C-alpha positions in Angstrom: 23.3 43.0 27.2 26.6 43.0 29.0 30.1 44.0 28.0 31.0 40.3 28.0 28.5 39.7 25.2 30.5 41.8 22.8 32.7 39.8 20.4 33.9 42.7 18.2 37.4 43.8 19.0 38.1 47.5 19.0 41.5 49.2 18.4 42.0 51.9 21.0 44.0 54.9 20.0 46.3 56.5 22.6 44.2 58.9 24.7 44.8 62.6 24.1 46.3 64.6 26.9 43.2 66.4 28.4 45.2 69.5 28.9 46.1 69.6 25.1 44.0 71.5 22.6 42.8 68.3 21.0 41.9 66.8 24.4 40.0 69.9 25.5 38.2 70.1 22.2 37.1 66.5 22.3 36.2 66.4 26.0 34.7 69.8 26.5 34.0 71.8 23.3 32.2 69.1 21.4 30.0 68.0 24.3 29.1 71.6 25.2 28.2 72.2 21.5 25.9 69.2 21.5 24.3 70.4 24.7 23.8 73.8 23.2 22.2 72.4 20.1 19.9 70.2 22.2 18.8 73.3 24.2 18.0 75.2 21.1 16.0 72.4 19.5 14.2 71.8 22.8 13.2 75.5 22.9 12.0 75.4 19.3 9.9 72.2 19.5 8.7 72.4 23.1 9.3 75.7 24.9 8.3 78.2 22.2 5.2 76.1 21.4 4.3 75.6 25.0 3.9 72.0 24.2 3.5 70.6 27.8 0.7 73.0 28.9 -1.1 72.6 25.6 -0.1 69.2 24.3 -1.1 67.9 20.9 -0.4 64.5 19.4 1.6 65.8 16.5 3.7 68.2 18.6 4.5 65.5 21.1 5.8 63.1 18.4 7.8 65.8 16.5 9.4 67.0 19.8 10.3 63.5 20.8 11.8 62.6 17.5 13.8 65.8 16.8 14.7 67.0 20.3 14.8 63.9 22.5 15.9 61.2 20.0 17.9 62.7 17.2 19.5 65.6 19.2 19.4 64.3 22.7 20.3 60.6 22.1 21.7 59.8 18.7 24.0 62.8 18.2 25.8 62.3 21.5 26.7 58.8 20.4 29.2 60.2 17.9 31.1 62.1 20.6 31.0 59.1 23.0 32.2 56.8 20.2 35.3 59.0 19.7 36.0 59.0 23.4 35.7 55.2 23.4 38.4 55.0 20.7 40.8 57.2 22.7 40.1 55.3 26.0 38.6 58.4 27.7 35.4 56.5 28.7 34.2 52.9 28.9 30.9 51.0 29.0 30.7 51.1 32.8 31.4 54.9 33.0 28.6 55.8 30.6 26.1 53.6 32.4 25.6 50.7 30.1 26.1 47.8 32.4 25.0 44.2 32.7 21.4 43.2 32.3 21.3 41.8 35.8 22.5 45.0 37.4 20.3 47.1 35.2 17.2 45.0 36.2 17.9 45.4 40.0 18.8 49.1 39.7 15.6 49.9 37.7 13.4 47.8 40.0 14.6 49.6 43.1 14.4 53.0 41.4 10.8 52.3 40.4 9.9 51.0 43.8 11.3 53.9 45.8 10.2 56.4 43.2 6.6 55.2 43.2 6.6 55.2 47.0 7.7 58.8 47.0 5.0 59.7 44.5 2.4 58.0 46.7 3.5 60.2 49.6 4.4 63.5 47.8 2.7 63.4 44.4 1.8 66.9 43.2 -1.3 65.3 41.6 -2.6 63.9 44.8 -4.5 60.7 44.4 -5.0 61.1 40.6 -2.8 58.2 39.4 -3.8 58.7 35.8 -2.5 62.3 35.9 0.7 61.1 37.4 1.1 58.3 34.8 0.4 60.7 32.0 3.0 63.2 33.2 5.6 60.5 33.9 5.3 59.1 30.4 5.1 62.5 28.7 8.4 63.5 30.4 10.1 60.2 30.0 11.7 61.0 26.6 12.9 64.3 28.1 14.4 62.5 31.0 16.2 60.0 28.8 17.6 62.8 26.6 18.6 64.8 29.7 20.5 61.8 31.1 22.2 61.1 27.8 23.3 64.7 27.3 24.0 65.9 30.8 25.6 62.8 32.4 26.4 60.1 29.9 28.0 62.7 27.6 28.9 65.8 29.6 29.4 64.3 33.0 31.7 61.5 31.9 33.7 63.8 29.6 34.2 66.4 32.3 35.3 63.7 34.7 37.8 62.5 32.0 39.1 66.0 31.5 39.9 66.4 35.3 40.8 62.8 35.9 44.4 63.6 36.8 43.1 65.6 39.8 41.9 62.4 41.5 38.5 60.7 42.2 37.1 63.4 44.5 37.8 66.2 42.1 36.5 64.2 39.2 33.2 63.3 40.9 32.7 66.8 42.4 33.4 68.6 39.0 31.1 66.2 37.1 28.3 66.5 39.6 28.4 70.3 40.1 28.9 71.3 36.5 26.2 68.9 35.1 23.7 69.9 37.8 24.0 73.5 36.8 23.7 72.6 33.1 20.7 70.6 33.8 19.3 73.5 35.8 19.7 75.8 32.8 17.5 73.5 30.8 14.5 74.8 32.8 14.7 78.0 30.8 14.0 76.3 27.5 10.9 74.3 28.7 7.4 75.7 28.8 7.4 78.8 31.1 6.8 77.9 34.8 4.2 79.6 37.0 7.0 80.6 39.5 10.5 80.9 38.1 12.6 81.0 41.4 11.1 77.8 42.9 11.4 76.1 39.5 15.1 76.9 39.2 15.7 75.7 42.8 13.8 72.5 42.0 15.8 71.8 38.8 19.1 72.5 40.6 18.2 70.1 43.5 17.1 67.5 41.0 20.2 68.0 38.9 22.5 67.5 42.0 20.5 64.4 43.1 20.5 62.9 39.5 24.3 63.5 39.1 25.1 61.8 42.4 22.7 59.0 41.5 24.2 58.4 38.1 27.8 58.5 39.2 27.0 56.1 42.1 24.8 53.6 40.3 26.2 54.1 36.7 23.1 52.8 35.0 21.5 54.9 32.3 18.1 53.2 32.5 17.8 53.7 36.3 19.0 57.3 36.0 16.4 58.0 33.3 13.7 56.7 35.6 15.0 58.7 38.5 15.0 61.9 36.5 11.5 61.2 35.1 10.2 60.8 38.6 11.9 64.1 39.5 10.6 65.9 36.5 7.0 65.0 37.4 7.5 67.0 40.6 9.5 70.0 39.4 7.5 70.4 36.2 4.1 69.6 37.6 2.9 73.2 37.2 3.9 73.2 33.5 1.8 70.2 32.5 -1.7 70.8 31.1 -4.1 68.0 32.0 -7.3 69.1 30.3 -6.7 67.2 27.1 -4.5 64.4 28.3 -6.9 61.6 27.3 -6.9 62.7 23.7 -3.1 62.7 23.4 -2.4 59.5 25.4 -1.7 57.4 22.3 1.0 59.8 21.2 2.4 59.9 24.7 2.6 56.1 24.9 4.1 55.9 21.4 6.7 58.6 22.1 7.8 57.0 25.4 8.1 53.6 23.7 10.1 55.1 20.8 12.5 56.8 23.2 13.1 53.6 25.2 13.6 51.5 22.0 16.1 54.1 20.8 18.0 53.8 24.1 18.0 50.0 23.8 19.3 50.4 20.2 22.2 52.6 21.4 23.0 50.1 24.1 23.1 47.3 21.5 25.3 49.4 19.3 27.9 49.9 22.0 27.8 46.3 23.2 28.3 45.0 19.6 31.1 47.4 18.8 33.0 48.2 21.9 34.4 46.4 24.9 36.7 47.5 27.7 40.0 45.6 27.7 42.5 46.0 30.5 46.1 45.9 29.2 48.9 44.7 31.5 51.1 47.4 32.9 
């Protein structure tokens, strides 16, 4: 699914001045509002219920559908669509690139991520516990990438674009890393708060730099999922994992299918056209 496959022309409206009230509203206020709603829904369906330490099949599915898919993946598409129409973002910037690049980016991310887990896994040699945790957190990782970087990161960069590339990347990375760090408060309570916050901040900075360097939403989601298995290892209950594995498999698959559907929607309806002059 590459940009070249799109055959549907799109009329691009003139981009709003980022410094204008309408530009600030579109690039900052709406994305931050979506981020806030996502945080609230995550707290309601996961954090308050302590879903990760005491997982149940129904809770996993409900959390995945309402927090990860509807709030974390589908709702951001509206804001991104409007930014497409004003020329603020394009397919490459939001991380939906060619199938060939995505394949190689994901393959390398999986390879190095798995090697890191072999050496530093918080679950030791228990590969089943690692696989369970990775798949359980994969929908959360995809939603985090969609909200924090595909939406907020690209829109913050667009807002400060006139300041140059260095300012754009620095602002997008630092702000989104802290916003990602704040999400640790809405997840199931950690055993130790201070190390958990430091872990989320480091992961947020690493994920931001990874996303803006690679510009692939799939590889970034895998990267964040590997990272979450480390920083959230103390929040995952493993006693009943065999009973809920079908729900975990189904939720992970549903989140991936939704991401593929969003990619297909953008490819079929938008393409970046460079105008002369």
